N, CA, C, O and the ligand as a Tripos MOL2 file, in Angstrom:
@<TRIPOS>MOLECULE
protein
  285   283    72     0     0
PROTEIN
NO_CHARGES

@<TRIPOS>ATOM
      1 N           0.7960   -1.1780    0.0690 N.3       1 MET1
      2 CA         -0.0220   -0.0350   -0.0130 C.3       1 MET1
      3 C           0.8970    1.2430   -0.0080 C.2       1 MET1
      4 O           1.7210    1.4040    0.8920 O.2       1 MET1
      5 N           0.7560    2.0530   -0.9220 N.am      2 ILE2
      6 CA          1.4930    3.2980   -1.0380 C.3       2 ILE2
      7 C           0.7580    4.5360   -0.6000 C.2       2 ILE2
      8 O           1.3360    5.5470   -0.2010 O.2       2 ILE2
      9 N          -0.5600    4.4030   -0.6960 N.am      3 LEU3
     10 CA         -1.4390    5.4600   -0.3660 C.3       3 LEU3
     11 C          -1.1050    6.2430    0.7770 C.2       3 LEU3
     12 O          -0.9660    7.4660    0.7490 O.2       3 LEU3
     13 N          -0.9630    5.4190    1.9240 N.am      4 PRO4
     14 CA         -0.7230    6.1240    3.2140 C.3       4 PRO4
     15 C           0.5390    6.8780    3.2530 C.2       4 PRO4
     16 O           0.6020    7.9010    3.9340 O.2       4 PRO4
     17 N           1.5790    6.4430    2.5570 N.am      5 PHE5
     18 CA          2.8020    7.3410    2.5080 C.3       5 PHE5
     19 C           2.5860    8.5380    1.6370 C.2       5 PHE5
     20 O           3.1210    9.6170    1.8940 O.2       5 PHE5
     21 N           1.8610    8.3660    0.6850 N.am      6 VAL6
     22 CA          1.5960    9.6660   -0.1070 C.3       6 VAL6
     23 C           0.6910   10.6190    0.7680 C.2       6 VAL6
     24 O           0.8830   11.8240    0.6110 O.2       6 VAL6
     25 N          -0.2000   10.2510    1.6010 N.am      7 ILE7
     26 CA         -0.8390   11.1990    2.3660 C.3       7 ILE7
     27 C           0.0890   11.7810    3.4280 C.2       7 ILE7
     28 O          -0.0020   12.9900    3.6460 O.2       7 ILE7
     29 N           1.0070   11.0210    4.1400 N.am      8 ILE8
     30 CA          1.7680   11.4820    5.0390 C.3       8 ILE8
     31 C           2.7520   12.6530    4.3850 C.2       8 ILE8
     32 O           2.8840   13.7660    4.8960 O.2       8 ILE8
     33 N           3.3560   12.2590    3.2900 N.am      9 ILE9
     34 CA          4.1580   13.2030    2.4910 C.3       9 ILE9
     35 C           3.3710   14.4080    2.1940 C.2       9 ILE9
     36 O           3.9380   15.4870    2.3610 O.2       9 ILE9
     37 N           2.1660   14.3990    1.7840 N.am     10 VAL10
     38 CA          1.3200   15.6480    1.4740 C.3      10 VAL10
     39 C           1.0320   16.4040    2.7130 C.2      10 VAL10
     40 O           1.0120   17.6350    2.7290 O.2      10 VAL10
     41 N           0.8180   15.6970    3.7080 N.am     11 PHE11
     42 CA          0.5430   16.4170    5.0810 C.3      11 PHE11
     43 C           1.7640   17.1010    5.5440 C.2      11 PHE11
     44 O           1.6540   18.2070    6.0730 O.2      11 PHE11
     45 N           2.9510   16.5300    5.3890 N.am     12 VAL12
     46 CA          4.0620   17.1080    5.7660 C.3      12 VAL12
     47 C           4.4840   18.4640    5.0230 C.2      12 VAL12
     48 O           4.9150   19.4800    5.5680 O.2      12 VAL12
     49 N           4.2700   18.2580    3.6860 N.am     13 VAL13
     50 CA          4.4670   19.5390    2.7860 C.3      13 VAL13
     51 C           3.4860   20.6420    3.1030 C.2      13 VAL13
     52 O           3.8150   21.8270    3.0700 O.2      13 VAL13
     53 N           2.2060   20.1980    3.4290 N.am     14 VAL14
     54 CA          1.3310   21.2480    3.9560 C.3      14 VAL14
     55 C           1.6750   21.9630    5.2080 C.2      14 VAL14
     56 O           1.4650   23.1720    5.3100 O.2      14 VAL14
     57 N           2.1550   21.3170    6.0900 N.am     15 MET15
     58 CA          2.6340   21.6330    7.3990 C.3      15 MET15
     59 C           3.7290   22.6600    7.3300 C.2      15 MET15
     60 O           3.7920   23.6770    8.0200 O.2      15 MET15
     61 N           4.6280   22.2520    6.3660 N.am     16 ILE16
     62 CA          5.8280   23.2740    6.0520 C.3      16 ILE16
     63 C           5.3910   24.6630    5.5530 C.2      16 ILE16
     64 O           5.7950   25.7140    6.0490 O.2      16 ILE16
     65 N           4.5310   24.5700    4.5260 N.am     17 PHE17
     66 CA          3.9330   25.6340    3.9140 C.3      17 PHE17
     67 C           3.1070   26.6020    4.9840 C.2      17 PHE17
     68 O           3.1420   27.8320    4.9710 O.2      17 PHE17
     69 N           2.3940   25.8180    5.8660 N.am     18 ALA18
     70 CA          1.4970   26.4460    6.8580 C.3      18 ALA18
     71 C           2.3780   27.1740    7.8880 C.2      18 ALA18
     72 O           2.0100   28.2680    8.3150 O.2      18 ALA18
     73 N           3.5180   26.6170    8.3020 N.am     19 ARG19
     74 CA          4.3770   27.2870    9.2210 C.3      19 ARG19
     75 C           5.0090   28.5670    8.6320 C.2      19 ARG19
     76 O           5.1330   29.6210    9.2570 O.2      19 ARG19
     77 N           5.4300   28.3340    7.2370 N.am     20 ARG20
     78 CA          6.0250   29.6290    6.6690 C.3      20 ARG20
     79 C           4.9910   30.6720    6.6040 C.2      20 ARG20
     80 O           5.3080   31.8240    6.9000 O.2      20 ARG20
     81 N           3.7280   30.3770    6.2320 N.am     21 ASN21
     82 CA          2.8340   31.4550    6.2240 C.3      21 ASN21
     83 C           2.4850   32.0040    7.7740 C.2      21 ASN21
     84 O           2.1290   33.1610    7.9990 O.2      21 ASN21
     85 N           2.6290   31.1030    8.6660 N.am     22 ALA22
     86 CA          2.4530   31.5330   10.1190 C.3      22 ALA22
     87 C           3.4580   32.4540   10.4640 C.2      22 ALA22
     88 O           3.1700   33.4340   11.1510 O.2      22 ALA22
     89 N           4.6810   32.2410   10.0410 N.am     23 ALA23
     90 CA          5.8450   33.1720   10.3770 C.3      23 ALA23
     91 C           5.5360   34.5960    9.8330 C.2      23 ALA23
     92 O           5.7110   35.6360   10.4690 O.2      23 ALA23
     93 N           5.0830   34.5030    8.6480 N.am     24 THR24
     94 CA          4.7620   35.8120    7.8870 C.3      24 THR24
     95 C           3.7220   36.5650    8.5760 C.2      24 THR24
     96 O           3.8550   37.7740    8.7680 O.2      24 THR24
     97 N           2.6580   35.8940    8.9730 N.am     25 ARG25
     98 CA          1.4910   36.3850    9.6310 C.3      25 ARG25
     99 C           1.7980   37.1650   10.8830 C.2      25 ARG25
    100 O           1.1090   38.1060   11.2760 O.2      25 ARG25
    101 N           2.9910   36.6620   11.5450 N.am     26 ASP26
    102 CA          3.3880   37.2530   12.8360 C.3      26 ASP26
    103 C           3.7340   38.6530   12.7550 C.2      26 ASP26
    104 O           3.7820   39.3490   13.7690 O.2      26 ASP26
    105 N           4.0070   39.1500   11.4670 N.am     27 CYS27
    106 CA          4.5680   40.4440   11.3230 C.3      27 CYS27
    107 C           3.4190   41.4000   11.2770 C.2      27 CYS27
    108 O           2.3650   41.2020   10.6720 O.2      27 CYS27
    109 N           3.7540   42.5290   12.0290 N.am     28 ARG28
    110 CA          2.8150   43.6140   12.1770 C.3      28 ARG28
    111 C           3.3910   44.8210   11.6690 C.2      28 ARG28
    112 O           4.1200   45.4980   12.3950 O.2      28 ARG28
    113 N           3.1450   45.1440   10.5340 N.am     29 TRP29
    114 CA          3.7160   46.2970    9.9010 C.3      29 TRP29
    115 C           3.0930   47.5480   10.2900 C.2      29 TRP29
    116 O           1.8680   47.6390   10.2020 O.2      29 TRP29
    117 N           3.8300   48.5870   10.7350 N.am     30 ARG30
    118 CA          3.0410   49.8730   11.3190 C.3      30 ARG30
    119 C           3.8980   50.9660   10.6590 C.2      30 ARG30
    120 O           5.1270   50.9990   10.5880 O.2      30 ARG30
    121 N           2.9140   51.9430   10.1420 N.am     31 GLU31
    122 CA          3.5110   53.0770    9.5470 C.3      31 GLU31
    123 C           4.1930   53.9020   10.4930 C.2      31 GLU31
    124 O           3.6850   54.0860   11.5980 O.2      31 GLU31
    125 N           5.3670   54.4570   10.1620 N.am     32 ASP32
    126 CA          6.1460   55.4960   10.9880 C.3      32 ASP32
    127 C           6.2430   56.7200   10.1690 C.2      32 ASP32
    128 O           7.1580   56.7930    9.3480 O.2      32 ASP32
    129 N           5.4230   57.6660   10.2960 N.am     33 ARG33
    130 CA          5.2760   58.7440    9.4820 C.3      33 ARG33
    131 C           6.5090   59.7130    9.7960 C.2      33 ARG33
    132 O           6.8450   60.5870    8.9970 O.2      33 ARG33
    133 N           7.0950   59.5190   10.8940 N.am     34 THR34
    134 CA          8.3180   60.4700   11.1140 C.3      34 THR34
    135 C           9.4080   60.0140   10.3590 C.2      34 THR34
    136 O          10.3510   60.7960   10.2400 O.2      34 THR34
    137 N           9.4900   58.7530    9.7450 N.am     35 GLY35
    138 CA         10.5780   58.2370    8.9300 C.3      35 GLY35
    139 C          10.2710   58.4100    7.3800 C.2      35 GLY35
    140 O          11.0350   57.9470    6.5340 O.2      35 GLY35
    141 N           9.2130   59.0410    7.0840 N.am     36 ASP36
    142 CA          8.9120   59.0970    5.6130 C.3      36 ASP36
    143 C          10.1170   59.8140    4.8180 C.2      36 ASP36
    144 O          10.6730   60.8470    5.1910 O.2      36 ASP36
    145 N          10.4070   59.1140    3.7100 N.am     37 LYS37
    146 CA         11.3440   59.7510    2.7750 C.3      37 LYS37
    147 C          10.7000   60.0730    1.3520 C.2      37 LYS37
    148 O          10.5530   59.2570    0.4420 O.2      37 LYS37
    149 N          10.3560   61.3820    1.3360 N.am     38 GLY38
    150 CA          9.5890   61.6720    0.0890 C.3      38 GLY38
    151 C           8.2900   60.8880    0.0470 C.2      38 GLY38
    152 O           7.4850   60.8620    0.9780 O.2      38 GLY38
    153 N           8.1410   60.2050   -1.1950 N.am     39 SER39
    154 CA          7.0060   59.3750   -1.3620 C.3      39 SER39
    155 C           7.0890   58.0560   -0.7350 C.2      39 SER39
    156 O           6.1150   57.3040   -0.7680 O.2      39 SER39
    157 N           8.1790   57.7260   -0.1690 N.am     40 LEU40
    158 CA          8.3910   56.5200    0.4930 C.3      40 LEU40
    159 C           7.9300   56.5890    1.9820 C.2      40 LEU40
    160 O           8.2880   57.4650    2.7690 O.2      40 LEU40
    161 N           7.1070   55.5780    2.2620 N.am     41 ARG41
    162 CA          6.6230   55.6570    3.7690 C.3      41 ARG41
    163 C           7.4150   54.4980    4.4450 C.2      41 ARG41
    164 O           7.6780   53.4240    3.9050 O.2      41 ARG41
    165 N           7.7440   54.8640    5.6660 N.am     42 LYS42
    166 CA          8.4690   53.8920    6.5610 C.3      42 LYS42
    167 C           7.6640   53.0470    7.3300 C.2      42 LYS42
    168 O           6.7490   53.4850    8.0270 O.2      42 LYS42
    169 N           7.9720   51.7690    7.2380 N.am     43 TYR43
    170 CA          7.1710   50.7230    7.9950 C.3      43 TYR43
    171 C           8.1340   49.9720    9.0200 C.2      43 TYR43
    172 O           9.2660   49.6030    8.7110 O.2      43 TYR43
    173 N           7.5940   49.8000   10.1960 N.am     44 ASN44
    174 CA          8.3430   49.1980   11.2120 C.3      44 ASN44
    175 C           7.4690   47.8620   11.4460 C.2      44 ASN44
    176 O           6.2400   47.8800   11.5110 O.2      44 ASN44
    177 N           8.2300   46.7430   11.5600 N.am     45 CYS45
    178 CA          7.6100   45.4750   12.0420 C.3      45 CYS45
    179 C           7.7050   45.3660   13.5730 C.2      45 CYS45
    180 O           8.7940   45.2190   14.1280 O.2      45 CYS45
    181 N           6.5410   45.4410   14.2460 N.am     46 ILE46
    182 CA          6.6080   45.4060   15.6120 C.3      46 ILE46
    183 C           6.9220   44.0610   16.1750 C.2      46 ILE46
    184 O           7.4150   43.9220   17.2940 O.2      46 ILE46
    185 N           6.6110   43.0260   15.3370 N.am     47 ALA47
    186 CA          6.9540   41.7060   15.6780 C.3      47 ALA47
    187 C           8.4270   41.2900   15.7380 C.2      47 ALA47
    188 O           8.8500   40.5550   16.6310 O.2      47 ALA47
    189 N           9.1690   41.7680   14.7900 N.am     48 CYS48
    190 CA         10.5750   41.4310   14.6860 C.3      48 CYS48
    191 C          11.5650   42.5440   14.5230 C.2      48 CYS48
    192 O          12.7840   42.3710   14.5330 O.2      48 CYS48
    193 N          10.9350   43.7540   14.3640 N.am     49 GLY49
    194 CA         11.8040   44.9480   14.3910 C.3      49 GLY49
    195 C          12.3710   45.2230   12.9850 C.2      49 GLY49
    196 O          13.2080   46.1200   12.8910 O.2      49 GLY49
    197 N          12.0450   44.6230   12.0130 N.am     50 ALA50
    198 CA         12.4990   44.9030   10.6740 C.3      50 ALA50
    199 C          11.8640   46.3200   10.2420 C.2      50 ALA50
    200 O          10.7810   46.7400   10.6480 O.2      50 ALA50
    201 N          12.7390   46.9940    9.3350 N.am     51 GLU51
    202 CA         12.2580   48.3390    8.8500 C.3      51 GLU51
    203 C          12.1970   48.0940    7.3770 C.2      51 GLU51
    204 O          12.9760   47.3440    6.7890 O.2      51 GLU51
    205 N          11.1240   48.8380    6.7500 N.am     52 ALA52
    206 CA         11.0930   48.7920    5.1960 C.3      52 ALA52
    207 C          10.5690   50.0980    4.6980 C.2      52 ALA52
    208 O           9.7660   50.6960    5.4140 O.2      52 ALA52
    209 N          10.9290   50.6090    3.5580 N.am     53 TYR53
    210 CA         10.3280   51.7050    2.9390 C.3      53 TYR53
    211 C           9.4130   51.2350    1.7840 C.2      53 TYR53
    212 O           9.8500   50.4340    0.9580 O.2      53 TYR53
    213 N           8.2980   51.6620    1.7170 N.am     54 ARG54
    214 CA          7.4210   51.3060    0.5800 C.3      54 ARG54
    215 C           6.5940   52.5960    0.2070 C.2      54 ARG54
    216 O           6.3290   53.4570    1.0460 O.2      54 ARG54
    217 N           6.2230   52.6640   -1.0610 N.am     55 SER55
    218 CA          5.4420   53.7140   -1.5270 C.3      55 SER55
    219 C           3.9390   53.4040   -1.5370 C.2      55 SER55
    220 O           3.1060   54.3080   -1.4890 O.2      55 SER55
    221 N           3.6120   52.1030   -1.6000 N.am     56 GLU56
    222 CA          2.1770   51.7300   -1.4370 C.3      56 GLU56
    223 C           2.0070   50.4660   -0.6360 C.2      56 GLU56
    224 O           2.3720   49.3780   -1.0810 O.2      56 GLU56
    225 N           1.3810   50.6350    0.6960 N.am     57 GLY57
    226 CA          1.2220   49.5750    1.5220 C.3      57 GLY57
    227 C           2.2790   48.9090    2.2380 C.2      57 GLY57
    228 O           3.3850   49.0060    1.7070 O.2      57 GLY57
    229 N           2.2100   48.2440    3.3320 N.am     58 PRO58
    230 CA          3.2940   47.5750    3.8840 C.3      58 PRO58
    231 C           3.7520   46.3780    3.1310 C.2      58 PRO58
    232 O           2.9840   45.9690    2.2600 O.2      58 PRO58
    233 N           4.8910   45.7370    3.3210 N.am     59 PRO59
    234 CA          5.3790   44.5810    2.8500 C.3      59 PRO59
    235 C           4.4230   43.4430    3.1240 C.2      59 PRO59
    236 O           3.6610   43.4700    4.0900 O.2      59 PRO59
    237 N           4.4690   42.5090    2.3200 N.am     60 ASP60
    238 CA          3.6290   41.3450    2.4710 C.3      60 ASP60
    239 C           4.2610   40.1000    3.2030 C.2      60 ASP60
    240 O           3.6450   39.1010    3.5720 O.2      60 ASP60
    241 N           5.5420   40.3400    3.3350 N.am     61 ARG61
    242 CA          6.2550   39.2540    4.0860 C.3      61 ARG61
    243 C           7.2230   39.9560    5.0710 C.2      61 ARG61
    244 O           7.4100   41.1720    5.1090 O.2      61 ARG61
    245 N           7.8550   38.9640    5.9200 N.am     62 CYS62
    246 CA          8.5850   39.6410    6.9450 C.3      62 CYS62
    247 C          10.2040   39.9230    6.3000 C.2      62 CYS62
    248 O          10.6990   39.0900    5.5420 O.2      62 CYS62
    249 N          10.8220   40.9670    6.6230 N.am     63 LEU63
    250 CA         12.0930   41.2960    6.2090 C.3      63 LEU63
    251 C          13.1010   41.0910    7.2110 C.2      63 LEU63
    252 O          14.1850   41.6700    7.1370 O.2      63 LEU63
    253 N          12.8000   40.2760    8.1740 N.am     64 LYS64
    254 CA         13.8050   39.9450    9.2540 C.3      64 LYS64
    255 C          15.1260   39.4960    8.7200 C.2      64 LYS64
    256 O          15.1610   38.6060    7.8700 O.2      64 LYS64
    257 N          16.1620   40.0320    9.1480 N.am     65 GLY65
    258 CA         17.5290   39.5610    8.6710 C.3      65 GLY65
    259 C          17.9860   40.4710    7.5610 C.2      65 GLY65
    260 O          19.1870   40.5010    7.2910 O.2      65 GLY65
    261 N          17.0810   41.2540    6.8580 N.am     66 LEU66
    262 CA         17.4070   42.0870    5.8780 C.3      66 LEU66
    263 C          17.4460   43.4090    6.2460 C.2      66 LEU66
    264 O          16.5140   44.1430    5.9160 O.2      66 LEU66
    265 N          18.5220   43.8960    6.9780 N.am     67 ASP67
    266 CA         18.7190   45.1400    7.6430 C.3      67 ASP67
    267 C          18.5720   46.2690    6.5630 C.2      67 ASP67
    268 O          19.1760   46.1860    5.4930 O.2      67 ASP67
    269 N          17.7920   47.2770    6.8540 N.am     68 ALA68
    270 CA         17.8440   48.4590    6.0200 C.3      68 ALA68
    271 C          19.1150   49.2820    6.2230 C.2      68 ALA68
    272 O          19.5800   49.4820    7.3450 O.2      68 ALA68
    273 N          19.6330   49.7290    5.1570 N.am     69 PRO69
    274 CA         20.8780   50.5810    5.2860 C.3      69 PRO69
    275 C          20.5700   51.8010    6.0580 C.2      69 PRO69
    276 O          19.5310   52.4520    5.9440 O.2      69 PRO69
    277 N          21.5330   52.0570    6.8380 N.am     70 ARG70
    278 CA         21.4710   53.3170    7.7720 C.3      70 ARG70
    279 C          21.9120   54.4870    6.9400 C.2      70 ARG70
    280 O          23.0500   54.5220    6.4700 O.2      70 ARG70
    281 N          21.0200   55.4640    6.7440 N.am     71 LEU71
    282 CA         21.1310   56.8060    6.1260 C.3      71 LEU71
    283 C          21.6240   57.8140    6.9670 C.2      71 LEU71
    284 O          21.7520   58.9630    6.5440 O.2      71 LEU71
    285 ZN          8.6180   41.0120   10.9520 Zn       72 ZN72
@<TRIPOS>BOND
     1     1     2 1
     2     2     3 1
     3     3     4 2
     4     3     5 am
     5     5     6 1
     6     6     7 1
     7     7     8 2
     8     7     9 am
     9     9    10 1
    10    10    11 1
    11    11    12 2
    12    11    13 am
    13    13    14 1
    14    14    15 1
    15    15    16 2
    16    15    17 am
    17    17    18 1
    18    18    19 1
    19    19    20 2
    20    19    21 am
    21    21    22 1
    22    22    23 1
    23    23    24 2
    24    23    25 am
    25    25    26 1
    26    26    27 1
    27    27    28 2
    28    27    29 am
    29    29    30 1
    30    30    31 1
    31    31    32 2
    32    31    33 am
    33    33    34 1
    34    34    35 1
    35    35    36 2
    36    35    37 am
    37    37    38 1
    38    38    39 1
    39    39    40 2
    40    39    41 am
    41    41    42 1
    42    42    43 1
    43    43    44 2
    44    43    45 am
    45    45    46 1
    46    46    47 1
    47    47    48 2
    48    47    49 am
    49    49    50 1
    50    50    51 1
    51    51    52 2
    52    51    53 am
    53    53    54 1
    54    54    55 1
    55    55    56 2
    56    55    57 am
    57    57    58 1
    58    58    59 1
    59    59    60 2
    60    59    61 am
    61    61    62 1
    62    62    63 1
    63    63    64 2
    64    63    65 am
    65    65    66 1
    66    66    67 1
    67    67    68 2
    68    67    69 am
    69    69    70 1
    70    70    71 1
    71    71    72 2
    72    71    73 am
    73    73    74 1
    74    74    75 1
    75    75    76 2
    76    75    77 am
    77    77    78 1
    78    78    79 1
    79    79    80 2
    80    79    81 am
    81    81    82 1
    82    82    83 1
    83    83    84 2
    84    83    85 am
    85    85    86 1
    86    86    87 1
    87    87    88 2
    88    87    89 am
    89    89    90 1
    90    90    91 1
    91    91    92 2
    92    91    93 am
    93    93    94 1
    94    94    95 1
    95    95    96 2
    96    95    97 am
    97    97    98 1
    98    98    99 1
    99    99   100 2
   100    99   101 am
   101   101   102 1
   102   102   103 1
   103   103   104 2
   104   103   105 am
   105   105   106 1
   106   106   107 1
   107   107   108 2
   108   107   109 am
   109   109   110 1
   110   110   111 1
   111   111   112 2
   112   111   113 am
   113   113   114 1
   114   114   115 1
   115   115   116 2
   116   115   117 am
   117   117   118 1
   118   118   119 1
   119   119   120 2
   120   119   121 am
   121   121   122 1
   122   122   123 1
   123   123   124 2
   124   123   125 am
   125   125   126 1
   126   126   127 1
   127   127   128 2
   128   127   129 am
   129   129   130 1
   130   130   131 1
   131   131   132 2
   132   131   133 am
   133   133   134 1
   134   134   135 1
   135   135   136 2
   136   135   137 am
   137   137   138 1
   138   138   139 1
   139   139   140 2
   140   139   141 am
   141   141   142 1
   142   142   143 1
   143   143   144 2
   144   143   145 am
   145   145   146 1
   146   146   147 1
   147   147   148 2
   148   147   149 am
   149   149   150 1
   150   150   151 1
   151   151   152 2
   152   151   153 am
   153   153   154 1
   154   154   155 1
   155   155   156 2
   156   155   157 am
   157   157   158 1
   158   158   159 1
   159   159   160 2
   160   159   161 am
   161   161   162 1
   162   162   163 1
   163   163   164 2
   164   163   165 am
   165   165   166 1
   166   166   167 1
   167   167   168 2
   168   167   169 am
   169   169   170 1
   170   170   171 1
   171   171   172 2
   172   171   173 am
   173   173   174 1
   174   174   175 1
   175   175   176 2
   176   175   177 am
   177   177   178 1
   178   178   179 1
   179   179   180 2
   180   179   181 am
   181   181   182 1
   182   182   183 1
   183   183   184 2
   184   183   185 am
   185   185   186 1
   186   186   187 1
   187   187   188 2
   188   187   189 am
   189   189   190 1
   190   190   191 1
   191   191   192 2
   192   191   193 am
   193   193   194 1
   194   194   195 1
   195   195   196 2
   196   195   197 am
   197   197   198 1
   198   198   199 1
   199   199   200 2
   200   199   201 am
   201   201   202 1
   202   202   203 1
   203   203   204 2
   204   203   205 am
   205   205   206 1
   206   206   207 1
   207   207   208 2
   208   207   209 am
   209   209   210 1
   210   210   211 1
   211   211   212 2
   212   211   213 am
   213   213   214 1
   214   214   215 1
   215   215   216 2
   216   215   217 am
   217   217   218 1
   218   218   219 1
   219   219   220 2
   220   219   221 am
   221   221   222 1
   222   222   223 1
   223   223   224 2
   224   223   225 am
   225   225   226 1
   226   226   227 1
   227   227   228 2
   228   227   229 am
   229   229   230 1
   230   230   231 1
   231   231   232 2
   232   231   233 am
   233   233   234 1
   234   234   235 1
   235   235   236 2
   236   235   237 am
   237   237   238 1
   238   238   239 1
   239   239   240 2
   240   239   241 am
   241   241   242 1
   242   242   243 1
   243   243   244 2
   244   243   245 am
   245   245   246 1
   246   246   247 1
   247   247   248 2
   248   247   249 am
   249   249   250 1
   250   250   251 1
   251   251   252 2
   252   251   253 am
   253   253   254 1
   254   254   255 1
   255   255   256 2
   256   255   257 am
   257   257   258 1
   258   258   259 1
   259   259   260 2
   260   259   261 am
   261   261   262 1
   262   262   263 1
   263   263   264 2
   264   263   265 am
   265   265   266 1
   266   266   267 1
   267   267   268 2
   268   267   269 am
   269   269   270 1
   270   270   271 1
   271   271   272 2
   272   271   273 am
   273   273   274 1
   274   274   275 1
   275   275   276 2
   276   275   277 am
   277   277   278 1
   278   278   279 1
   279   279   280 2
   280   279   281 am
   281   281   282 1
   282   282   283 1
   283   283   284 2
@<TRIPOS>SUBSTRUCTURE
     1 MET1         2 RESIDUE 1 A MET
     2 ILE2         6 RESIDUE 1 A ILE
     3 LEU3        10 RESIDUE 1 A LEU
     4 PRO4        14 RESIDUE 1 A PRO
     5 PHE5        18 RESIDUE 1 A PHE
     6 VAL6        22 RESIDUE 1 A VAL
     7 ILE7        26 RESIDUE 1 A ILE
     8 ILE8        30 RESIDUE 1 A ILE
     9 ILE9        34 RESIDUE 1 A ILE
    10 VAL10       38 RESIDUE 1 A VAL
    11 PHE11       42 RESIDUE 1 A PHE
    12 VAL12       46 RESIDUE 1 A VAL
    13 VAL13       50 RESIDUE 1 A VAL
    14 VAL14       54 RESIDUE 1 A VAL
    15 MET15       58 RESIDUE 1 A MET
    16 ILE16       62 RESIDUE 1 A ILE
    17 PHE17       66 RESIDUE 1 A PHE
    18 ALA18       70 RESIDUE 1 A ALA
    19 ARG19       74 RESIDUE 1 A ARG
    20 ARG20       78 RESIDUE 1 A ARG
    21 ASN21       82 RESIDUE 1 A ASN
    22 ALA22       86 RESIDUE 1 A ALA
    23 ALA23       90 RESIDUE 1 A ALA
    24 THR24       94 RESIDUE 1 A THR
    25 ARG25       98 RESIDUE 1 A ARG
    26 ASP26      102 RESIDUE 1 A ASP
    27 CYS27      106 RESIDUE 1 A CYS
    28 ARG28      110 RESIDUE 1 A ARG
    29 TRP29      114 RESIDUE 1 A TRP
    30 ARG30      118 RESIDUE 1 A ARG
    31 GLU31      122 RESIDUE 1 A GLU
    32 ASP32      126 RESIDUE 1 A ASP
    33 ARG33      130 RESIDUE 1 A ARG
    34 THR34      134 RESIDUE 1 A THR
    35 GLY35      138 RESIDUE 1 A GLY
    36 ASP36      142 RESIDUE 1 A ASP
    37 LYS37      146 RESIDUE 1 A LYS
    38 GLY38      150 RESIDUE 1 A GLY
    39 SER39      154 RESIDUE 1 A SER
    40 LEU40      158 RESIDUE 1 A LEU
    41 ARG41      162 RESIDUE 1 A ARG
    42 LYS42      166 RESIDUE 1 A LYS
    43 TYR43      170 RESIDUE 1 A TYR
    44 ASN44      174 RESIDUE 1 A ASN
    45 CYS45      178 RESIDUE 1 A CYS
    46 ILE46      182 RESIDUE 1 A ILE
    47 ALA47      186 RESIDUE 1 A ALA
    48 CYS48      190 RESIDUE 1 A CYS
    49 GLY49      194 RESIDUE 1 A GLY
    50 ALA50      198 RESIDUE 1 A ALA
    51 GLU51      202 RESIDUE 1 A GLU
    52 ALA52      206 RESIDUE 1 A ALA
    53 TYR53      210 RESIDUE 1 A TYR
    54 ARG54      214 RESIDUE 1 A ARG
    55 SER55      218 RESIDUE 1 A SER
    56 GLU56      222 RESIDUE 1 A GLU
    57 GLY57      226 RESIDUE 1 A GLY
    58 PRO58      230 RESIDUE 1 A PRO
    59 PRO59      234 RESIDUE 1 A PRO
    60 ASP60      238 RESIDUE 1 A ASP
    61 ARG61      242 RESIDUE 1 A ARG
    62 CYS62      246 RESIDUE 1 A CYS
    63 LEU63      250 RESIDUE 1 A LEU
    64 LYS64      254 RESIDUE 1 A LYS
    65 GLY65      258 RESIDUE 1 A GLY
    66 LEU66      262 RESIDUE 1 A LEU
    67 ASP67      266 RESIDUE 1 A ASP
    68 ALA68      270 RESIDUE 1 A ALA
    69 PRO69      274 RESIDUE 1 A PRO
    70 ARG70      278 RESIDUE 1 A ARG
    71 LEU71      282 RESIDUE 1 A LEU
    72 ZN72       285 GROUP 0 **** ****
């Protein structure tokens, strides 16, 4: 019987993707208007402390580990 193994493999793959999505969902991007640069709006992730500059809307993923360059 191969079917049980296929089900287990599919389950594991789904779990991996679910955990990735969960990690991204933990991020809470918050506008920081004091850090705006022209048309770029500064966003702080209050979950992991990442910083990002975007012109439209907060990032859709966590940028943890990608340090924004200090200006
Ligand atoms: Zn984050």
